[in-house]
C-alpha positions in Angstrom: 3.2 -8.4 -21.7 3.7 -12.0 -20.5 1.8 -12.9 -17.4 4.5 -15.3 -16.2 6.9 -13.8 -13.7 10.6 -13.6 -14.4 11.6 -15.4 -11.2 9.9 -17.3 -8.4 11.7 -18.5 -5.3 10.2 -20.7 -2.6 11.8 -21.0 0.8 11.3 -23.2 3.8 12.7 -22.2 7.2 14.9 -25.0 8.5 14.1 -24.1 12.1 10.3 -23.7 12.1 9.2 -25.1 8.8 7.6 -21.8 7.9 7.4 -21.0 4.2 8.4 -17.9 2.3 8.3 -16.7 -1.2 9.9 -14.2 -3.5 8.5 -13.3 -6.9 10.3 -10.9 -9.3 7.7 -10.0 -12.0 10.0 -7.9 -14.1 13.3 -6.1 -14.0 13.9 -2.6 -15.4 17.5 -1.6 -15.6 18.2 -4.8 -13.7 16.2 -3.8 -10.6 12.7 -4.6 -9.2 10.8 -2.9 -6.3 8.3 -4.4 -3.9 7.7 -4.8 -0.2 7.9 -7.8 2.1 4.8 -9.0 3.9 4.3 -11.4 6.8 1.0 -13.0 7.5 -0.4 -16.4 8.5 -1.5 -18.1 5.3 0.5 -16.1 2.8 0.8 -18.1 -0.5 3.0 -18.1 -3.6 0.0 -17.1 -5.7 -0.7 -14.1 -3.5 2.9 -12.9 -3.7 2.9 -13.4 -7.5 -0.2 -11.2 -7.8 1.3 -8.5 -5.6 4.5 -8.6 -7.7 2.5 -8.0 -10.9 0.8 -5.1 -9.1 4.2 -3.6 -8.3 5.1 -3.6 -12.0 1.9 -1.7 -12.7 2.5 0.8 -9.9 6.0 1.6 -11.2 4.7 2.1 -14.7 1.8 4.3 -13.6 4.2 6.7 -11.8 6.6 6.9 -14.8 7.5 10.5 -15.6 10.2 10.9 -18.4 11.1 14.4 -17.0 11.8 13.1 -13.4 15.0 11.7 -11.9 13.0 8.8 -10.5 13.9 5.9 -12.7 11.1 3.3 -13.1 11.8 -0.1 -11.7 10.3 -3.5 -12.3 7.9 -5.2 -9.8 8.6 -7.8 -7.2 7.2 -8.9 -3.8 8.2 -11.1 -0.9 5.9 -12.9 1.5 6.3 -15.1 4.6 3.6 -17.4 5.9 3.8 -16.6 9.6 1.8 -14.7 12.2 3.9 -11.5 12.8 2.8 -11.5 16.4 4.3 -15.0 16.9 7.4 -15.1 19.2 9.2 -16.9 16.4 8.4 -14.3 13.7 11.5 -12.2 14.0 13.8 -15.1 13.7 11.9 -16.4 10.7 12.3 -12.9 9.1 16.0 -12.8 9.7 16.5 -16.2 8.2 14.3 -15.4 5.2 16.4 -12.3 4.5 19.6 -14.2 5.0 18.4 -16.8 2.4 17.3 -14.0 0.0 20.5 -12.0 0.5 21.8 -12.5 -3.1 18.6 -11.2 -4.5 18.4 -8.2 -2.2 22.0 -7.4 -2.9 21.6 -7.5 -6.7 18.1 -6.7 -7.9 15.3 -6.8 -5.3 14.6 -3.5 -3.4 12.2 -4.1 -0.6 10.6 -2.6 2.5 7.7 -2.9 4.9 4.4 -4.3 3.9 1.5 -6.0 5.7 2.5 -7.3 9.1 5.9 -5.6 9.2 7.3 -2.1 10.0 10.2 -0.5 8.3 12.1 -0.4 11.6 11.7 -4.1 12.0 12.7 -4.8 8.4 15.8 -2.6 8.8 16.9 -4.4 12.0 16.5 -7.8 10.4 18.3 -6.6 7.2 21.3 -5.6 9.3 21.3 -8.9 11.2 21.1 -10.8 8.0 24.3 -9.1 6.9 22.8 -6.7 4.3 23.7 -3.0 3.8 20.1 -1.9 3.2 16.8 -3.2 2.0 17.1 -1.0 -1.1 20.8 -1.5 -1.8 20.2 -3.0 -5.3 19.2 0.4 -6.6 22.3 2.2 -5.4 24.2 1.7 -8.7 21.5 3.7 -10.5 22.0 6.7 -8.3 24.1 9.8 -9.4 25.3 10.4 -5.8 24.8 7.4 -3.6 26.0 9.1 -0.4 23.7 12.2 -0.8 20.8 10.0 -1.8 21.1 7.7 1.2 21.3 10.6 3.5 18.3 12.3 2.0 16.2 9.1 2.5 17.5 8.6 6.0 16.6 12.2 6.9 13.2 11.7 5.4 12.5 8.6 7.5 13.5 10.7 10.6 10.7 13.2 10.0 7.6 13.1 12.1 4.4 15.0 11.5 2.1 15.3 14.6 3.7 12.3 16.1 3.6 9.9 13.1 6.6 9.2 10.8 6.5 10.8 7.4 7.1 7.3 5.8 3.9 6.1 7.5 1.9 9.1 6.2 2.6 9.3 2.5 0.8 6.1 1.5 -2.4 7.0 3.4 -2.3 10.5 2.0 -2.3 9.0 -1.5 -5.3 6.9 -0.6 -7.1 9.9 0.9 -6.4 12.0 -2.1 -7.8 9.3 -4.4 -11.0 9.4 -2.4 -11.2 13.2 -2.6 -10.6 13.2 -6.4 -13.5 10.7 -6.8 -15.8 12.8 -4.6 -14.9 16.0 -6.5 -15.5 14.3 -9.8 -19.0 13.3 -8.6 -19.8 16.7 -7.1 -19.9 15.3 -3.6 -19.2 17.5 -0.7 -16.4 16.4 1.6 -18.1 17.5 4.8 -20.6 14.9 6.0 -19.3 12.1 3.7 -19.0 9.0 5.9 -16.1 6.6 5.8 -15.5 3.1 7.1 -11.9 1.9 7.3 -10.8 -1.7 7.7 -7.4 -1.7 9.4 -5.8 1.1 11.4 -2.1 0.2 10.7 0.2 2.3 8.7 -1.9 2.7 5.6 -5.4 2.7 7.2 -4.4 4.9 10.1 -2.9 7.6 7.8 -5.9 7.4 5.4 -8.3 7.9 8.3 -6.3 10.9 9.5 -6.2 12.7 6.2 -9.8 12.0 5.4 -10.9 13.3 8.8 -8.8 16.4 8.3 -10.4 16.9 4.9 -13.8 17.1 6.6 -15.1 13.6 6.1 -16.6 11.6 9.0 -14.9 8.4 9.9 -17.7 6.4 11.4 -16.1 3.0 11.7 -12.7 1.4 12.0 -11.9 -2.3 12.2 -8.9 -4.0 13.7 -8.1 -7.6 14.8 -10.3 -7.1 17.9 -13.5 -6.1 16.0 -15.1 -3.0 14.6 -15.5 0.3 16.4 -18.5 2.3 15.3 -19.9 5.8 16.0 -22.5 7.2 13.5 -21.6 10.7 14.7 -17.9 10.2 13.9 -15.0 8.7 15.7 -12.1 10.6 17.3 -9.5 9.5 14.8 -6.6 11.1 16.5 -7.4 9.5 19.8 -7.7 6.1 18.2 -4.4 6.5 16.4 -2.7 7.4 19.7 -4.1 4.3 21.3 -2.8 1.8 18.7 -0.2 -0.9 19.3 2.5 -1.8 16.8 0.1 -3.9 14.8 -2.7 -1.3 14.6 -4.9 -2.7 17.3 -6.7 -0.1 19.3 -6.8 0.0 23.1 -10.5 -0.1 23.9 -9.9 2.1 27.0 -9.6 5.0 24.5 -13.2 4.7 23.3 -15.7 7.4 24.1 -19.2 6.8 25.5 -20.7 7.2 22.1 -18.4 4.6 20.5 -19.6 1.0 20.3 -18.0 -2.3 19.5 -19.3 -4.6 16.9 -18.1 -7.8 15.2 -15.0 -7.8 13.1 -16.8 -7.8 9.7 -19.3 -5.0 10.6 -17.1 -2.5 8.8 -18.5 -3.9 5.5 -22.1 -3.0 6.1 -21.7 0.3 8.0 -23.9 3.1 6.7 -21.1 5.0 4.8 -20.5 6.4 1.4 -16.8 5.4 1.3 -15.3 2.0 2.2 -11.5 1.7 2.7 -10.3 -1.9 3.0 -6.7 -1.2 4.3 -5.8 -4.5 6.0 -5.7 -7.8 4.2 -6.0 -9.2 0.6 -9.2 -10.9 -0.4 -11.4 -9.1 2.2 -14.3 -8.6 -0.1 -15.6 -11.6 -2.0 -18.7 -12.6 -3.9 -20.4 -13.8 -0.7 -20.0 -10.6 1.4 -20.1 -7.9 -1.3 -23.9 -7.8 -1.1 -23.7 -6.3 2.4 -21.9 -3.2 1.1 -23.9 0.0 0.8 -21.0 2.3 0.1 -20.8 4.2 -3.2 -17.0 4.1 -3.4 -14.4 1.6 -2.4 -10.8 2.7 -2.2 -8.4 -0.3 -2.2 -5.8 0.8 0.4 -4.7 -2.8 0.9 -3.3 -4.9 -1.9 -5.9 -7.0 -3.8 -8.7 -6.6 -1.2 -11.6 -7.0 -3.7 -11.8 -10.3 -5.6 -12.7 -10.0 -9.3 -16.1 -11.6 -9.0 -17.0 -9.3 -6.2 -15.8 -6.3 -8.2 -18.0 -7.4 -11.1 -21.1 -7.6 -8.9 -20.3 -4.2 -7.2 -19.8 -2.5 -10.5 -23.1 -3.8 -11.8 -24.9 -2.1 -8.9 -23.1 1.2 -9.3 -20.3 0.9 -6.8 -17.0 2.4 -8.0 -13.9 0.4 -7.0 -10.7 2.6 -7.0 -8.0 0.0 -7.7 -5.0 -0.7 -5.4 -2.4 -0.2 -8.1 -3.4 3.4 -8.3 -4.7 4.1 -4.8 -2.0 2.7 -2.6 1.0 3.4 -4.9 2.5 6.5 -3.2 4.4 4.7 -0.4 6.6 3.1 -3.1 6.8 6.3 -5.3 7.8 8.5 -2.3 10.8 6.3 -1.6 12.0 6.8 -5.1 11.1 10.4 -5.4 13.2 11.0 -2.3 16.1 8.7 -3.1 16.5 9.9 -6.7 16.2 13.5 -5.6 12.9 14.7 -7.1 12.0 15.9 -3.6 14.1 16.7 -0.5 13.6 15.3 3.0 10.8 17.6 3.6 7.2 16.8 4.7 5.6 19.7 2.7 7.4 18.7 -0.4 6.4 15.1 0.1 2.7 16.0 0.7 2.6 18.3 -2.3 4.2 15.7 -4.6 1.7 13.0 -3.4 -1.3 15.2 -3.8 -0.2 16.5 -7.2 0.7 13.0 -8.5 -2.6 11.4 -7.3 -4.7 14.3 -8.6 -3.2 13.7 -12.1 -3.2 9.9 -12.0 -6.6 9.3 -10.4 -8.1 12.0 -12.7 -6.7 10.3 -15.8 -8.1 6.9 -14.6 -11.5 8.3 -13.9 -11.6 10.2 -17.2 -11.0 6.9 -19.0 -13.5 5.1 -16.9 -16.2 7.6 -17.8 -16.2 6.2 -21.3 -17.8 2.9 -20.4 -15.1 1.0 -18.5 -14.0 0.5 -14.9 -11.2 2.4 -13.1 -9.2 -0.9 -12.9 -9.5 -1.5 -16.7 -8.5 2.2 -17.2 -5.4 1.8 -15.1 -4.5 -1.4 -16.9 -4.8 0.5 -20.2 -2.5 3.3 -19.0 0.1 0.6 -17.9 -0.1 -1.0 -21.3 0.7 2.3 -23.0 3.6 3.1 -20.7 5.4 -0.3 -20.4 6.6 -0.3 -24.0 8.1 3.2 -23.6 9.8 2.1 -20.3 11.1 -1.1 -22.0 12.6 0.8 -24.9 14.2 3.5 -22.8 15.5 1.5 -19.9 15.6 -2.1 -20.7 13.1 -4.7 -19.7 13.3 -8.3 -18.6 
């Protein structure tokens, strides 16, 4: 497979000078899937790597017996602090500029720095029907499919939207599969989570409910640590829209440490769930965890992963671990599942048990989980290309 993306678009906001990017890595049946992120410092190279990752995620969830049609991979990115007063205007103008692509072949949604509600509001203001309208021609019954997805987004489970939970459940299930394969008991296994936004928050919830001890969480204000375990539900209830925790919710046993303290916390599992490139060759030596689950996109740099692997740390790769948010959208829209939380959770758990199990089985023969995932993708892409068309 060629490493060059099919299409790259760079954009400059005429009002603020902010830069934005769209990269379409590949199209399958004329459509590509991938979220839109907003963060200070977002680059074209970052967006291209994320787009390639989306192509892999689509391929990894390909099931020839399912209604879910595999799509190509794409990604959008805007170089702007999402907390800035000018951020929403930049978002609307970016989407207005990208309108021809969204209408025809780029299906998108929330990613780092953005919520789906905000994306939907900006999409409407930009004159678009939906952030996923490019896929509508592939649906058997567009009206029923759109209602099913809308109904699914309206579901809440214990105060959190279903759309915010499915991705974190996939991450948590990946961790549980790895622990089960290693014969490690869930109870008493300690976890440190960087980021308590959509993905990190849901991951922390599901791991805590599985019996693991979440001993540290990091947000933009620092790291909250409690060796005896944090009250995850209380922290989730005290978050703002960007995942920052109100420190008034901390208990007497909780303590505040610097922002990078989550790396070196005494824990068996590390979940980087915030930003790309969080773990590099310089700071990987501080990590004592046995497993790293990449809930964020591209959080572990290649040279860091090489060093971690050499000292026995298993890195569960992002293209597998955090792939269920994307897959859930399509399972629901194409009708493999209904707008139902139990069906969604069962589908996520079953899919991740199968996928992570397959990756770890391959990795057991002298390779890494990332290399194993790439090998699975390499096997599936030619099949997808032959059956559906590939550009």
